[in-house]
N, CA and C of each residue as an Amber inpcrd file, in Angstrom:
protein
   351
  16.7840000  88.9700000  47.1030000  17.6630000  87.9470000  47.6230000
  18.8500000  88.5750000  48.3610000  19.3160000  89.7060000  47.8500000
  20.4390000  90.3930000  48.4800000  20.0560000  90.8820000  49.8800000
  18.8300000  91.3770000  50.0160000  18.3660000  91.8450000  51.3310000
  18.2620000  90.6910000  52.3160000  17.8630000  89.5230000  51.8400000
  17.7440000  88.3580000  52.7130000  19.1320000  87.9040000  53.1850000
  20.1130000  87.9370000  52.2900000  21.4820000  87.5620000  52.6690000
  22.0480000  88.5490000  53.6860000  21.7770000  89.8280000  53.4910000
  22.2360000  90.8460000  54.4410000  21.5500000  90.6500000  55.7960000
  20.2580000  90.3460000  55.7670000  19.5240000  90.0920000  57.0050000
  20.0820000  88.8790000  57.7280000  20.4140000  87.8410000  56.9720000
  20.9700000  86.6280000  57.5740000  22.3280000  86.9140000  58.2120000
  23.1490000  87.6900000  57.5460000  24.4680000  88.0300000  58.0950000
  24.3290000  88.8510000  59.3760000  23.4120000  89.8010000  59.3730000
  23.1870000  90.6100000  60.5730000  22.6380000  89.7500000  61.7110000
  21.7620000  88.8100000  61.3660000  21.1870000  87.9250000  62.3720000
  22.2580000  87.0420000  63.0050000  23.1060000  86.4620000  62.1850000
  24.1760000  85.6030000  62.7130000  25.1050000  86.4120000  63.6220000
  25.4500000  87.6200000  63.2200000  26.3160000  88.4620000  64.0490000
  25.6400000  88.7910000  65.3810000  24.3730000  89.1460000  65.3340000
  23.6420000  89.4700000  66.5600000  23.5410000  88.2580000  67.4770000
  23.2460000  87.0980000  66.9080000  23.1390000  85.8910000  67.7350000
  24.4910000  85.4930000  68.3190000  25.5620000  85.7000000  67.5720000
  26.8960000  85.3830000  68.0890000  27.2480000  86.2800000  69.2790000
  26.9530000  87.5560000  69.1640000  27.2310000  88.4900000  70.2650000
  26.3660000  88.1530000  71.4770000  25.0960000  87.8740000  71.2330000
  24.1920000  87.5170000  72.3260000  24.6310000  86.2110000  72.9820000
  25.0270000  85.2430000  72.1680000  25.5000000  83.9710000  72.7040000
  26.7520000  84.1380000  73.5470000  27.6530000  85.0050000  73.1070000
  28.8630000  85.2610000  73.8770000  28.5190000  85.8740000  75.2380000
  27.5920000  86.8220000  75.2380000  27.1770000  87.4490000  76.4980000
  26.5430000  86.4160000  77.4270000  25.6820000  85.5590000  76.8770000
  25.0410000  84.5470000  77.7180000  26.0300000  83.4840000  78.1920000
  27.1100000  83.2740000  77.4320000  28.1110000  82.2840000  77.8610000
  28.8770000  82.7590000  79.0940000  28.7750000  84.0320000  79.4160000
  29.3770000  84.5330000  80.6520000  28.5810000  84.0820000  81.8710000
  27.2990000  83.7870000  81.6640000  26.4320000  83.3110000  82.7430000
  26.4100000  81.7840000  82.7740000  26.2170000  81.1800000  81.6130000
  26.1860000  79.7180000  81.5010000  27.5980000  79.2620000  81.1490000
  28.3130000  78.7630000  82.1520000  29.7550000  78.5690000  82.0090000
  30.1970000  77.1570000  81.6520000  29.4580000  76.1180000  82.0150000
  30.0030000  74.7880000  81.7490000  29.7500000  74.3630000  80.2970000
  30.4180000  73.3160000  79.8930000  30.4190000  72.9010000  78.4880000
  29.0170000  72.5010000  77.9990000  28.2530000  71.7890000  78.8240000
  26.9080000  71.3680000  78.4210000  25.9970000  72.5780000  78.2110000
  26.1060000  73.5670000  79.0740000  25.2800000  74.7680000  78.9300000
  25.6760000  75.5520000  77.6830000  26.9500000  75.6300000  77.3990000
  27.4000000  76.3510000  76.1970000  26.9760000  75.6110000  74.9330000
  26.9790000  74.2880000  74.9820000  26.4760000  73.5020000  73.8500000
  24.9860000  73.7790000  73.6610000  24.2420000  73.8650000  74.7570000
  22.8140000  74.1770000  74.6900000  22.5900000  75.5570000  74.0700000
  23.4370000  76.5210000  74.4290000  23.3270000  77.8600000  73.8430000
  23.5930000  77.8170000  72.3380000  24.5920000  77.0400000  71.9320000
  24.9150000  76.9330000  70.5110000  23.7560000  76.3170000  69.7290000
  23.2150000  75.2170000  70.2370000  22.0850000  74.5620000  69.5750000
  20.8850000  75.5080000  69.5320000  20.6230000  76.1960000  70.6210000
  19.4990000  77.1310000  70.6780000  19.6880000  78.2790000  69.6960000
  20.9090000  78.7720000  69.5810000  21.1970000  79.8480000  68.6310000
  21.0030000  79.4150000  67.1920000  21.4540000  78.2110000  66.8710000
  21.2700000  77.6900000  65.5070000  19.7890000  77.5030000  65.1970000
  19.0570000  76.9290000  66.1410000  17.6220000  76.7330000  65.9390000
  16.8970000  78.0730000  65.8140000  17.2600000  79.0330000  66.6500000
  16.6340000  80.3580000  66.5840000  16.9150000  81.0300000  65.2430000
  18.1170000  80.8550000  64.7140000  18.4540000  81.4470000  63.4150000
  17.5790000  80.8590000  62.3100000  17.4010000  79.5490000  62.3200000
  16.5610000  78.9050000  61.2970000  15.1160000  79.3630000  61.4210000
  14.6060000  79.3790000  62.6390000  13.2150000  79.7950000  62.8640000
  13.0250000  81.2530000  62.4630000  13.9470000  82.1060000  62.8680000
  13.8210000  83.5340000  62.5710000  13.9300000  83.8100000  61.0780000
  14.8570000  83.1610000  60.3990000  14.9830000  83.3740000  58.9480000
  13.7400000  82.8870000  58.2150000  13.1550000  81.7970000  58.6830000
  11.9080000  81.3150000  58.0970000  10.7830000  82.3170000  58.3210000
  10.6600000  82.7960000  59.5440000   9.6020000  83.7640000  59.8590000
   9.7920000  85.0590000  59.0710000  11.0290000  85.5230000  58.9730000
  11.3080000  86.7450000  58.2220000  11.0240000  86.5330000  56.7350000
  11.3400000  85.3480000  56.2380000  11.0440000  85.0250000  54.8410000
   9.5560000  85.0340000  54.5460000   8.7580000  84.5640000  55.4980000
   7.2960000  84.5710000  55.3250000   6.7910000  86.0060000  55.2240000
   7.2810000  86.8740000  56.0950000   6.8580000  88.2810000  56.0700000
   7.2390000  88.9230000  54.7430000   8.4550000  88.6770000  54.2990000
   8.9030000  89.2590000  53.0250000   8.1290000  88.6870000  51.8460000
   7.8230000  87.3880000  51.9060000   7.0850000  86.7450000  50.8250000
   5.6720000  87.3140000  50.6940000   5.0190000  87.5660000  51.8050000
   3.6500000  88.0840000  51.7740000   3.5880000  89.5450000  51.3620000
   4.6770000  90.2580000  51.4980000   4.7140000  91.6410000  51.0450000
   4.1880000  92.6230000  52.0680000   4.3300000  93.9130000  51.7530000
   3.9650000  94.9480000  52.7200000   2.4680000  95.0150000  53.0270000
   1.6210000  94.6350000  52.0770000   0.1740000  94.7200000  52.3220000
  -0.3020000  93.6590000  53.3100000   0.4070000  92.5490000  53.3940000
   0.0260000  91.4670000  54.3100000   1.1130000  91.2130000  55.3520000
   1.8900000  92.2310000  55.6640000   3.0060000  92.0760000  56.6050000
   2.5190000  91.6730000  57.9960000   1.3920000  92.2020000  58.4250000
   0.8820000  91.8730000  59.7510000   0.4750000  90.4040000  59.8260000
  -0.1090000  89.8850000  58.7680000  -0.4640000  88.4630000  58.7200000
   0.8040000  87.6210000  58.7790000   1.8150000  88.0130000  58.0180000
   3.0830000  87.2980000  58.0280000   3.7550000  87.3410000  59.3860000
   3.7070000  88.4910000  60.0440000   4.2980000  88.6070000  61.3630000
   3.5590000  87.7080000  62.3540000   2.2370000  87.6540000  62.2480000
   1.4410000  86.7710000  63.1100000   1.7710000  85.3050000  62.8730000
   1.9370000  84.9360000  61.6190000   2.3260000  83.5580000  61.3070000
   3.7100000  83.2520000  61.8840000   4.6020000  84.2150000  61.8190000
   5.9320000  84.0440000  62.3980000   5.8710000  83.8780000  63.9090000
   4.9960000  84.6340000  64.5590000   4.8460000  84.5230000  66.0100000
   4.3220000  83.1380000  66.3970000   3.3740000  82.6350000  65.6280000
   2.8520000  81.2870000  65.8780000   3.9560000  80.2500000  65.6630000
   4.7450000  80.4210000  64.6230000   5.8580000  79.5110000  64.3580000
   6.8560000  79.5290000  65.5130000   7.2380000  80.7090000  65.9760000
   8.1940000  80.8240000  67.0770000   7.6750000  80.1370000  68.3390000
   6.4210000  80.3970000  68.6660000   5.8290000  79.8090000  69.8710000
   5.7580000  78.2860000  69.7550000   5.3540000  77.7930000  68.5950000
   5.2450000  76.3480000  68.3820000   6.6030000  75.6720000  68.5260000
   7.6190000  76.2550000  67.9240000   8.9600000  75.6710000  68.0250000
   9.4660000  75.7420000  69.4610000   9.1990000  76.8310000  70.1580000
   9.6130000  76.9460000  71.5590000   8.9880000  75.8390000  72.4050000
   7.6990000  75.6000000  72.2150000   7.0110000  74.5560000  72.9850000
   7.5730000  73.1780000  72.6370000   7.7620000  72.9060000  71.3490000
   8.3080000  71.6100000  70.9400000   9.7280000  71.4200000  71.4520000
  10.5090000  72.4830000  71.4310000  11.8770000  72.4420000  71.9360000
  11.8800000  72.1380000  73.4300000  10.9670000  72.7650000  74.1530000
  10.8880000  72.5600000  75.6000000  10.4170000  71.1420000  75.9420000
   9.4230000  70.6550000  75.2230000   8.8380000  69.3670000  75.5820000
   9.6110000  68.1650000  75.0580000  10.2240000  68.3010000  73.8790000
  10.8020000  67.1250000  73.2440000  12.3080000  67.2180000  72.9830000
  12.7390000  68.2870000  72.3410000  14.0950000  68.3130000  71.8020000
  15.1800000  68.4900000  72.8500000  14.9150000  69.2380000  73.9090000
  15.9630000  69.3990000  74.9200000  16.2920000  68.0550000  75.5720000
  15.2650000  67.2650000  75.8330000  15.5000000  65.9450000  76.4250000
  16.1390000  65.0020000  75.4120000  15.6530000  65.0280000  74.1820000
  16.1820000  64.1270000  73.1510000  17.6520000  64.4150000  72.8520000
  18.0380000  65.6780000  72.9150000  19.4200000  66.0590000  72.6410000
  20.2930000  66.0610000  73.8970000  19.6850000  65.8250000  75.0500000
  20.4320000  65.8000000  76.3000000  20.9740000  67.1580000  76.7140000
  20.2000000  68.2080000  76.4580000  20.6340000  69.5680000  76.7740000
  20.1100000  69.9890000  78.1410000  20.8630000  70.7840000  78.8770000
  20.3290000  71.3500000  80.1230000  19.1630000  72.2890000  79.7930000
  18.0310000  72.0150000  80.3970000  16.8090000  72.7390000  80.0430000
  16.8990000  74.2440000  80.2690000  17.4590000  74.6470000  81.3820000
  17.5040000  76.0770000  81.6900000  18.3050000  76.8460000  80.6480000
  19.5040000  76.4020000  80.3690000  20.3410000  77.1010000  79.3880000
  19.7110000  77.0560000  77.9990000  19.1640000  75.9070000  77.6340000
  18.5820000  75.7590000  76.2960000  17.3780000  76.6700000  76.1140000
  16.4840000  76.6700000  77.0730000  15.2360000  77.4350000  76.9110000
  15.4280000  78.9290000  77.1240000  16.2400000  79.3000000  78.1170000
  16.5290000  80.7260000  78.3000000  17.2670000  81.2450000  77.0720000
  18.2450000  80.4920000  76.6050000  18.9840000  80.8940000  75.4120000
  18.0850000  81.0380000  74.2030000  17.2280000  80.0490000  73.9740000
  16.3410000  80.0980000  72.8100000  15.4000000  81.2970000  72.8860000
  14.8150000  81.5260000  74.0550000  13.8980000  82.6610000  74.2100000
  14.6140000  83.9950000  74.0010000  15.8110000  84.1280000  74.5500000
  16.5740000  85.3700000  74.3780000  16.9700000  85.5570000  72.9180000
  17.4240000  84.4870000  72.2720000  17.7890000  84.5780000  70.8570000
  16.5920000  84.9970000  70.0110000  15.4260000  84.4220000  70.2890000
  14.2380000  84.8150000  69.5340000  13.8780000  86.2770000  69.7890000
  13.9910000  86.7030000  71.0350000  13.6450000  88.0840000  71.3700000
  14.5460000  89.0770000  70.6400000  15.8550000  88.8860000  70.7310000
  16.7500000  89.8510000  70.0920000  16.6350000  89.7920000  68.5690000
  16.3600000  88.6110000  68.0340000  16.2140000  88.5230000  66.5790000
  14.9100000  89.1670000  66.1100000  13.8750000  89.1410000  66.9580000
  12.6340000  89.8390000  66.6000000  12.8490000  91.3530000  66.6020000
  13.6920000  91.8420000  67.4970000  14.0180000  93.2680000  67.4870000
  14.7280000  93.6430000  66.1890000  15.6410000  92.7940000  65.7600000
  16.3320000  93.0220000  64.4920000  15.3520000  92.9740000  63.3270000
  14.4310000  92.0250000  63.3670000  13.4300000  91.9100000  62.3000000
  12.6040000  93.1940000  62.2040000  12.1960000  93.7250000  63.3370000
  11.4170000  94.9640000  63.3440000  12.2070000  96.1080000  62.7260000
  13.4780000  96.1960000  63.0680000  14.3430000  97.2350000  62.5260000
  14.4900000  97.0890000  60.9970000  14.7110000  95.8680000  60.5460000
  14.8780000  95.6300000  59.1190000  13.6070000  95.9230000  58.3370000
  12.4630000  95.5100000  58.8870000  11.1900000  95.7760000  58.2030000
  10.8670000  97.2600000  58.1680000  11.1970000  97.9680000  59.2390000
  10.9440000  99.4110000  59.2610000  11.8130000 100.1450000  58.2370000
  13.0470000  99.6820000  58.0550000  13.9410000 100.3280000  57.0960000
  13.5950000 100.0050000  55.6380000  12.8970000  98.8930000  55.4230000
  12.4830000  98.5200000  54.0670000  11.2900000  99.3370000  53.5840000
  10.4750000  99.7760000  54.5420000   9.2330000 100.4830000  54.1800000
   9.5080000 101.8690000  53.6530000
């Protein structure tokens, strides 16, 4: 549980830094709101995916990682087709932000899993 809390703290810090960098490109209030929503959603998705990998253990880590990839892709598609419109978010900022947040968080996940082994 302690490792999961540490992973969550590192993830939030990484997403905050990434969000700040992207806010230099997406400048208006609606785009920044889209980045915030995308960052929060990416954090939930990533923590869930990381939890699945940890739950399955080192012998089934590849299966867990594959399940996480399917989860990420499914949420990305649903976010693109339904949630951006339902929440009134600018599509470009929301989807670019979400994809970037997922990418950088997957890099962190790889680093954390490698250090656990």
